[in-house]
N, C-alpha and C positions, 0 to 999 in steps of 0.2 A: 858480540853478535851471535856466536854459537849458543850462548846461554839463552838468548831470546828465542831462537828457533826451537830449542829443546823445550822451553816453557810452553810455547804455542803448541808444539806436538803433544805434550802431556795433556794440555787442555782439550785438544781434539780427541785424544784417546779416552779421556774422562767423559766427554760428551757422548762418544759412541757407546761407552759402557752404560751410561745413563739411559740412552735410547733403547739399547738391548734389554736393560733391566725393566723399563716401562713396558716394552712389548711382551716380555716374559710374564709380567704381572697381569697384563690384559688377557693373555691367552689362558693363564692359570685361572683367573676369575671366570672367564667364559666356560672353561672346562668344568669347574666346580659347579657353576650355575646349571650347566646341562645335566650333570649327574643328579643334582637335586631334583630337577624337573623330571628326569628319566625315572628316578625311583618313585616319585609321586604318580607319574602317568603309566608306570609299568612298561617303559620303553627299553630299548637296548642300552646296557647289557643286562638289565634286570628282567626284561620281558620281550615283547614284540618290537620290531622296527616300525618306523612311521608308516611305511607302505602297507604293513599288515594290520596295524592297529585301528586306523580310521576312527579315532576316539575323540577328536578335538571338538570342543564346544557342545558336547551332549550333556544336558543337565540331568541331575538325579531328581526323580520325582518320588519322594519318600511316601507320601500318602495325601489323598485329597478327594474332593467331590466335584464332579462335573455334571452339567445339565445338557442333555441332548434335546432334540426336538420332541422325543417320545419318552425318554427315561432319564432319571437322575441316577448316576452310577458312581461307585466308589472304586478308586484304584489304590492299591497298596503294594509297596515293595516288600516281599516276604523273604527274599534271599539275595545274597550277593553273587550267586551263580550267574555268570554273564556270558554273552556271545556264544550261544550254543543252540542245540535243537533237542526237542522233547517228543516223546511218544507216550500215550497213556497205556498203562498195562491193565489197571483195574480202578474202579471208582464206585463209591457209594455215598450216602448222605453225610457220613462223618469224615471220610478221608479219600485221598486219591494217591495212587502209586504210579510213578512214571520212570522212564529211563531217559537219561540226559547224555548227550554227546557234545563235548566242548569243541568250539570252532577253532580256537587257538591253543597254544601250549599252556599247560600240559594236556595232550590229547588223551582223553579218558572217557569211559562209559561209567555212569554212576546210577545207582538206584535212588530215587527221590520219593519220599513219602511226606505228604502234607495233611495235617489234621485241621479240619475247618473249625472245630470247637475250641481246641487249645491254641490254635494259630501257630503251631510249632511245625518245623520242617526238619526232617532227618535225611541224611545222605550217607551212602555207602559206596565206596569205589569197587567196581566189578572187573574192570579191565583197563589197562594203560597201554597205549600205543607208543612205539619208539619215536621220540621227538626228532631224532636225526633222520628218520625216513618219511615222516608224514608232515604235512604243512597246512591242512585245513579240513576240519570235520564239516560234513555237508548235510547228511540226512539220516533218519532212522525210520524203520518200518517193522512192525510185527505181523507175521503171517503164520497162522497155525501156532506152532511152538518154536518158531525160528525168529531170530532177530537179524535184520539186514541193515548194514551200515555202509554209507557212501562216504568216501574220504579221498582227498588228494594226496598222492604219494610222490615223493621226490626220489628218483632213482640215482643215488650217489651224486646229486647235484648236476647230473648230466641231462636229465629230462624229467618231465612231470606228466602224470596221468591220473585219471579218476578210476578208483577201484571200488568194487562192491564186495563186501564180505558177509558171510553168513555165520551166525553163532547159534548154538543150541541153548535154549532157555531152560533152566531147571524150574521145578514147581514153585519154589519160594523166592525165586530171583536172587538167590544168594551167591550165585556164581555163573560164569559163562564159559562155554567150551572154547578151545583155541579156534580162531576163525578160519574158514575156508574161503579162498578167493573164487568168486563165481563169475565175475565180469571185470574187464578192464578196457579202457579206451586205448588208442594208440598213444605212445609216449612222445611228447612234444619237447623240443629243445628250448632252453632259455634264450631270450626272455619271454615269459608267458605270464598271463594274468591269472593267478590262483583265485582272485576274487571274481572271475568271469567263468565259473565252472558249473553253475547250476547245482545239481546233485539231489533234487527232491525225489523221494520214493513214495509210490502209492500202489495199493492193491487194485488190480484191474482185471475183471473177469477171472480167468484161470492163470493169470500171470502177474507180473509186476512192471509198472511203468517207472522209468528213470529219466529225469531231465538232465541233459548234458549241455554245458555252456560252450562258448567258442574258444576259451582259454586265451582270447585276444589274438588267435590265429585265424583270421577271417578267410584266408585263402584255403585253409583246410575245412572250415565250416561250409564253404561253398561247394566242396566236393560231395557228391551224392553217396560215395562209399565210406566217407569218414564218419565217425561217431560224434565228432564235435558239432555243436549247434543243432543237436537232434533230440527227439523224444524217442527213447528206446523201450521196446517191449521185451522183457525177459520171461522165458518159460522154462519150467523144469522138465528135463528129460529123465531118463533112468538114473544116471549118475552125474549129471552136469546140468548146465543151463544154456539154452539157446538164446540168441539175441537177434532182434529184427528192428530195423529203423521204421518207426511208426509214422513220424512226421518230421519236418525239417524247417530250417529258416529261423533259428532262434539265436539270440546273442548271449543272454544270461538268464535262463528260466529258473527263478527261485521260488515260485509258488505253484503248487499242483494240487488239484482237488477233483475228485470223481463224484458226480451226482447222477445216480441212475445210469451209469455207463457213459454219461456225458463228461468230457474232459475240459476243465477250466485250467488254463495255464497262464501265469504272469511272466512277462519277459521284460527285463531291465534294459531299456534302450540306451542310446548314447545321450547326448544333451537334449532331453525331451524324448518323446516317442516311447515312453513306458506303456506296455500293452497288457490288456486282458484278452486272451484268445480262447475261443471255443474250438477245440482242436478236432480236425477230421483226419481219419487215416489217409496217409499219402499226401496230405496237404503241405504246401511250402509257404511259410509265413514271412518270407522275404529277405531275412538277413543272410549275407551281408550286402544284398543288392538294392534293398529299398527300406526306408524307414520314415516315420513321421517326425523323427527327431533330426538333429544335426550333429556333426562330429565336433568335438571340443577344439576350440582355437584354430579353426581352419576356414579357408574360403570355400564355402559349400557350393558355390556356383560353378566351380571348375575342378573340384577335388576328384582325383582318381583314388578310389578306395582300395588300399592294399594293392594286390596285383590281380584283382578279379574284375576290373573294369570300372566304369563310371557308376557311382551309386546315385539313386534317385531319392532326393530328400523331399519330405512333405508329400509322399505318395506311396501307394501300395498297389499300383497298377500291375496287372499280370500275376499277382500273388494273392494268397488268402489275406483278407483284411481282419484286423482285430475287432472285437465287439466294442472296444473302447480304447482310446489312446490319450495319455496325459501329456499336455503341453501347458506349462513347463513340466519338467520331470519331477516326479515325487520320490524317485529312488525305490520303485516298487519291489516288494518282496513277497510275503506270504499272503495266503487267502484262506479263510475258513467260513463255514456256514453255521448259523445259529439254528438249532433244531426248531421245527414247527411246534412241537409239544413241550417246549422248555417252560419252566416255571420262573426263571430268573428275569428274563427280558421278553415277556409275552408280546410287547409291541414291536419287537425286532424279529419275531418268529419268521423263519425262512429267509431272513436277510443275510448279508455277507459282511465280514470284517476284513479289511485290507490293511496291510502295514507298509510303511515307507521309511525313508531316511529321516535324518534330523530336520526339524521344522515342519514336518508333515504329520507325524503322529499316526493315529489310527483313523480309518475312514469306514463309515457304514454305507454299504451299497444295497440298493434294491434292484434286482434283475428281473427281466421279463420271464414269463412262465417257461419259455423255450430256451432261456439262458443266452439269448442272442442279442440282447440289448440292455444297456444300463439305463434304468429309469431315473434313479437319483443317487447322488453321492453326498453324504454328510460328513464333513470333517469333525472328528470328536475331540481334537486338540488335546490329546493326552498321550503320554509315554512316547517320546521321540525315538527314531532310529530302531524300530522293532525288527529283529531278525526272524523270529519265529513266533507263531501263534498256536495255541493248543486249546481246542474247544472241549467242553465237558457236556454230558448229556443234559444236565439241568439248565444249561444256558450260560453259566459262568465260563470264563476263559482266562488262560494265562498268556502273558506277553513277555518276551525276553529281549533285552537290548544290551548295550555296552555296560550298563550299570547294575543289572540284576534281573531277577524274576519278579513279575508283577501279577497279582490277581485282580481281575476286573469283575465286580459283582454289583448288583443293584443296591442303591441306597434307599432305605425305607424312611 
């Protein structure tokens, strides 16, 4: 009898070992599979985490021809430089020189030169930020002989803020001086949204305009004295820069364009409610109190938004209204203008190009003379999830997304 119980016990132990072994094999298989995917997708531990990368299902558009209503145009991927921002330094018929700021690790500023004849692109690293301190490159601007850079800085993992740094440019763009911090927002404690930070820079009169997002801290964006959710005007004094809140009520303003002192600003809304705004000084554009969109996965009829009170969905009452709002959302980002006297796209002269997230591609806009009304919007259905647009004087323009840098030119 004892032998029988011992035999049964040994069988149970063997069964348990088999179960543990199968579980171990399953976990090992899943772990190996993850690392293979992570290496291919540049995810942790090889690159960004899922929450930072936002790369899923974005196709690579290597080269092709598209027909719009007015032009047939060619798009071509000329570089693997991805997820960043550009500013033109110089351009002529044969080549263009630009500076590039990467949005994700490694955070660096590079000099980029592209030759239109040879179709070759050259790059040189000029400055590298500490990856342990910074977590998202946002914008570039050249003013006189200075380079201004906006970037999100993580202060020892305890809080995050938006910084603006000034570099001195040398004549040949072969090097940059050590940066000086000229502006910083308040530092917000985690969790916060580094993807909700804005960061566009543009020359405006005798100063610089800077768009600042809400960081996902809507109770701070609602405060009149907070920099979050605001358009900031920076002015140089004798040895520093002053800051003034120019307008308010923005969630994630990622596109900024100045046309004859008129300010066009795009604001990435929640689920829907992406806006194009003609900004007035002192104007409040509603966020976080009102939006034409809705909050993700919430009952919008009874939702109390953060701790700032009830938000009005589908309305802009009592606040400045956008000149256009997209429903459903297009993941609105950058906006540029095609020159009136351009030779590349004469039928698009004076029109605007707008970028959005995946499945949106680029959109050509025609605005009214006063810039207060969208007359038409034509989806160009090319190059998804564009983060930044760079116009050239001749009408050609660059677009950058998760997969690289694209040149858009007319197809003859």
